[in-house]
C-alpha positions in Angstrom: -3.8 -0.6 -13.1 -3.1 -0.9 -16.8 -4.8 -4.3 -17.1 -4.2 -4.7 -20.9 -0.4 -4.2 -20.5 -0.2 -6.5 -17.5 -2.3 -9.2 -19.2 -0.1 -9.0 -22.2 3.0 -9.5 -20.0 1.4 -12.5 -18.3 0.5 -14.2 -21.6 4.0 -13.6 -22.9 5.6 -14.8 -19.7 3.5 -18.0 -19.7 4.3 -18.7 -23.3 8.0 -18.4 -22.6 7.6 -20.7 -19.5 5.8 -23.2 -21.7 8.7 -23.3 -24.1 11.3 -23.6 -21.4 9.5 -26.0 -19.0 6.9 -27.7 -21.1 3.7 -28.7 -19.2 5.5 -30.3 -16.3 7.2 -28.9 -13.3 7.2 -25.2 -12.9 4.0 -24.6 -14.9 2.8 -20.9 -14.6 -0.9 -20.5 -15.1 -2.1 -18.3 -18.0 -4.2 -15.6 -16.4 -6.5 -12.8 -17.7 -9.0 -10.3 -16.4 -8.8 -8.6 -13.0 -5.3 -9.4 -11.9 -4.9 -6.5 -9.5 -4.0 -8.4 -6.4 -2.0 -7.7 -3.3 -1.7 -10.4 -0.7 -3.9 -12.9 -2.6 -5.6 -15.8 -0.8 -6.7 -18.5 -3.2 -9.5 -20.9 -2.5 -11.8 -23.2 -4.4 -15.4 -23.7 -3.3 -17.2 -26.2 -5.5 -16.3 -25.3 -9.1 -15.6 -21.6 -8.4 -12.2 -20.2 -7.6 -11.9 -17.3 -5.2 -9.2 -14.7 -4.5 -9.3 -12.5 -1.3 -7.0 -9.5 -1.5 -5.9 -6.4 0.2 -8.3 -3.7 -0.8 -9.1 0.0 -0.3 -12.9 -0.4 0.1 -13.7 -3.4 2.3 -12.3 -6.9 1.7 -11.3 -7.4 -1.9 -12.7 -10.3 -3.9 -12.1 -11.8 -7.3 -13.6 -15.0 -8.7 -13.1 -17.4 -11.6 -14.9 -20.4 -13.1 -11.6 -21.9 -14.2 -8.8 -20.3 -12.2 -7.5 -18.5 -15.2 -10.0 -15.8 -16.2 -10.6 -13.6 -13.2 -13.6 -11.3 -12.5 -14.0 -8.5 -10.0 -16.2 -9.6 -7.1 -18.3 -7.6 -4.7 -16.1 -6.6 -1.7 -17.1 -7.8 1.7 -18.1 -4.8 4.0 -17.4 -2.4 1.1 -18.4 0.6 3.2 -16.3 -0.4 6.2 -17.3 -1.2 9.7 -17.5 1.2 12.6 -14.9 -0.5 14.8 -12.2 -0.4 12.1 -11.6 3.3 12.6 -9.6 2.8 15.9 -7.1 0.7 14.0 -6.9 2.2 10.5 -7.9 5.8 11.0 -11.6 5.6 10.0 -10.6 4.1 6.6 -12.3 1.2 4.7 -8.9 -0.3 3.9 -8.3 -3.9 4.9 -5.3 -6.2 4.4 -4.4 -9.8 3.6 -7.7 -11.8 4.0 -7.8 -15.5 4.5 -11.0 -17.0 3.1 -12.0 -20.7 3.6 -14.8 -23.2 4.1 -14.7 -25.1 7.4 -17.3 -27.5 8.8 -20.2 -25.9 7.0 -19.1 -22.3 7.6 -17.4 -19.8 5.3 -14.7 -17.9 7.3 -12.9 -14.7 6.4 -10.1 -13.5 8.6 -8.5 -10.1 7.7 -6.3 -7.4 9.1 -7.1 -3.7 10.0 -4.1 -1.4 10.6 -1.9 1.3 9.1 1.5 0.9 7.5 4.2 0.4 10.1 1.9 0.4 13.1 1.4 -2.2 15.8 -2.0 -0.8 16.7 -3.7 -3.5 14.7 -6.6 -6.0 14.7 -7.6 -9.2 13.0 -11.3 -9.3 12.2 -13.5 -12.3 11.4 -16.6 -12.5 9.1 -18.7 -15.6 8.7 -21.2 -16.7 6.0 -23.0 -19.9 5.0 -20.8 -20.1 1.9 -18.4 -17.9 0.1 -20.7 -17.8 -3.0 -23.7 -16.9 -1.0 -21.9 -14.0 0.5 -24.2 -13.4 3.5 -21.2 -12.2 5.6 -21.8 -11.3 9.3 -19.3 -9.3 11.3 -17.8 -11.2 14.3 -15.7 -8.3 15.4 -12.0 -8.2 16.3 -10.8 -11.6 17.4 -7.1 -10.6 18.1 -5.6 -7.1 18.7 -2.2 -5.6 19.3 -0.7 -2.3 20.4 2.7 -0.6 20.7 3.2 -2.5 23.9 2.5 -5.9 22.3 5.3 -8.2 21.2 3.5 -9.3 18.1 1.6 -7.4 15.4 -2.0 -8.7 14.8 -2.0 -8.6 11.0 -1.7 -11.1 8.1 -4.0 -13.8 9.4 -4.1 -17.2 7.7 -6.4 -20.1 8.6 -5.1 -23.6 8.6 -5.9 -27.1 10.1 -3.7 -29.6 11.8 -3.5 -33.3 11.0 -6.6 -34.0 13.0 -8.6 -31.3 11.3 -8.5 -28.9 14.2 -8.5 -25.2 13.2 -5.6 -22.9 13.8 -4.6 -19.3 12.8 -1.1 -18.1 11.9 -0.4 -14.4 11.9 2.2 -11.7 12.5 4.4 -9.2 10.8 7.9 -8.0 11.6 8.0 -7.1 15.4 8.8 -10.5 16.9 7.8 -12.4 13.8 5.2 -15.0 13.1 2.9 -16.9 15.5 0.2 -19.6 15.5 -2.7 -20.1 17.9 -5.5 -22.7 18.1 -9.0 -21.7 17.2 -12.3 -22.6 18.9 -14.4 -25.0 16.9 -17.5 -23.2 18.1 -16.8 -19.5 17.4 -13.6 -19.8 15.4 -11.7 -17.4 17.7 -8.3 -17.9 19.3 -8.1 -20.0 22.4 -5.1 -21.0 24.4 -1.3 -20.4 24.0 0.1 -18.2 21.2 3.3 -19.9 19.8 6.1 -17.9 18.1 7.3 -19.9 15.1 9.5 -17.6 12.9 11.6 -14.4 13.0 13.9 -12.8 10.5 16.2 -9.8 10.6 15.1 -8.8 7.1 11.4 -8.7 8.2 9.0 -11.6 7.9 5.2 -11.7 7.4 2.3 -13.3 5.4 2.6 -16.7 7.0 0.8 -19.8 5.8 0.9 -23.3 7.2 -0.2 -26.4 5.2 -0.1 -30.0 6.3 1.3 -32.7 3.9 2.1 -35.8 5.8 4.2 -36.2 7.8 5.1 -32.5 8.0 3.7 -29.1 8.5 5.1 -26.6 6.0 5.4 -22.9 6.9 5.5 -20.4 4.0 6.3 -16.7 4.5 7.3 -13.5 2.8 10.7 -12.1 3.8 11.9 -8.5 3.2 10.1 -5.3 2.1 7.0 -5.5 0.1 6.2 -2.0 -1.2 9.3 0.0 -2.0 9.3 0.1 -5.8 12.5 -1.0 -7.4 14.0 -1.4 -3.9 11.5 -4.0 -2.8 13.1 -7.1 -1.5 10.2 -9.5 -0.9 10.8 -13.1 -1.6 9.0 -16.3 -0.5 10.6 -18.8 1.8 9.6 -22.1 3.5 10.5 -24.5 6.3 8.9 -27.6 7.8 8.2 -29.2 11.2 6.7 -32.3 12.6 4.5 -30.1 14.8 2.2 -27.2 13.9 3.8 -25.2 16.7 7.3 -25.8 15.4 10.2 -25.7 15.4 10.3 -25.1 11.6 13.6 -25.6 9.9 14.7 -25.1 6.3 16.5 -27.5 3.9 19.8 -26.6 5.6 18.4 -27.4 9.1 18.3 -23.7 10.1 15.5 -22.8 12.5 13.1 -20.2 11.1 13.2 -18.5 14.5 16.8 -17.7 13.6 16.6 -16.3 10.1 16.0 -19.7 8.5 14.0 -20.2 5.4 14.7 -21.8 2.0 13.8 -19.5 -0.9 10.9 -20.7 -3.1 10.6 -17.6 -5.3 12.8 -14.5 -5.7 11.1 -13.1 -8.8 12.6 -12.0 -12.1 13.7 -8.8 -13.8 10.2 -8.1 -15.2 8.2 -9.0 -12.2 10.0 -8.5 -8.8 9.4 -9.0 -5.1 7.0 -12.0 -5.0 5.1 -12.4 -1.8 1.7 -12.5 0.0 1.8 -16.1 -1.0 -1.2 -18.5 -0.7 -0.7 -22.3 -1.0 -3.7 -24.5 -1.7 -4.3 -28.2 -2.1 -7.4 -28.2 -4.3 -7.9 -31.9 -4.5 -6.1 -32.9 -7.7 -3.0 -30.8 -7.2 -1.3 -27.9 -5.3 -1.0 -24.3 -6.4 0.8 -21.3 -5.1 -0.7 -17.8 -5.7 1.1 -14.6 -4.9 1.5 -11.1 -6.1 4.6 -9.7 -7.9 5.5 -6.1 -8.9 5.5 -5.2 -12.6 8.8 -3.4 -13.1 7.6 -1.8 -16.4 4.2 -0.7 -15.1 5.2 1.5 -12.1 5.5 -1.6 -9.8 1.8 -2.4 -9.8 0.8 -5.6 -8.1 0.0 -8.5 -10.3 -1.6 -11.9 -9.6 0.5 -15.0 -10.4 -0.4 -18.7 -9.9 1.9 -21.6 -10.2 1.5 -25.4 -9.9 3.3 -26.4 -6.8 5.2 -29.7 -6.8 6.8 -31.8 -4.1 10.1 -33.6 -4.3 11.9 -35.3 -1.5 9.5 -33.8 1.1 10.1 -30.2 -0.1 7.9 -27.9 -2.2 9.0 -26.3 -5.5 7.7 -24.9 -8.8 
């Protein structure tokens, strides 16, 4: 990636946004450093910001002391794991990690697959803390095949209003799903609920709770087709973590519903792989966008996320 060019673009973009929007609603964060990011998961542990990302050698990591200047971290399982090969053709490639702290454990969920395949697996790694990085492989916790209805990729950890852990996942096929996790081994337990489907394709789910609603964010369209990429970020809400999720017009997300949060611009297109975080003093939305003037390389963006009338927006 041509980091100098991309960093220059981002500084120019944030300067323009500052002139247009001031420091209030819609604030784009100024970013520098390692901004190569596809399907970023943003998390803050103590005073350190972390990004997990799709990567070609293990599970990609970036870190920052302030959320603005990003450094390349040491990938998790950089040399791959033996069981990955049956899902990704003996490659070290992993997708769309979800990294969090929960009840004294650092958890990293991630996907292993090949493009367009339903022969997929969601893996789990655990550590004492993200910063410590003493990651232990817990194996595949959910798998799918050509005979499955769902595709076991794009995992995202969340909690319900009582603090119980859940995992949303899925891509295309029959859409997005959510399942409760065990509080002892953090693996799926019980019923898998289908919560969204879209004829344009839908993936990269994330559920967050902001009383009294659960909000489902997702990426709709095609992610990786250069100038023809149609990715955009949508959302809906529900009074239950298992749905139904409806958009601002009342359309069920199981029936192509979803209000657009971000559709990109002419310079940076196809926003997606979104990650929404309440970091204590505010909310942010991280995502990747494609740099139209740099061969559609993926670039990290972070925005302040605001709430108005019970709905999210920049």
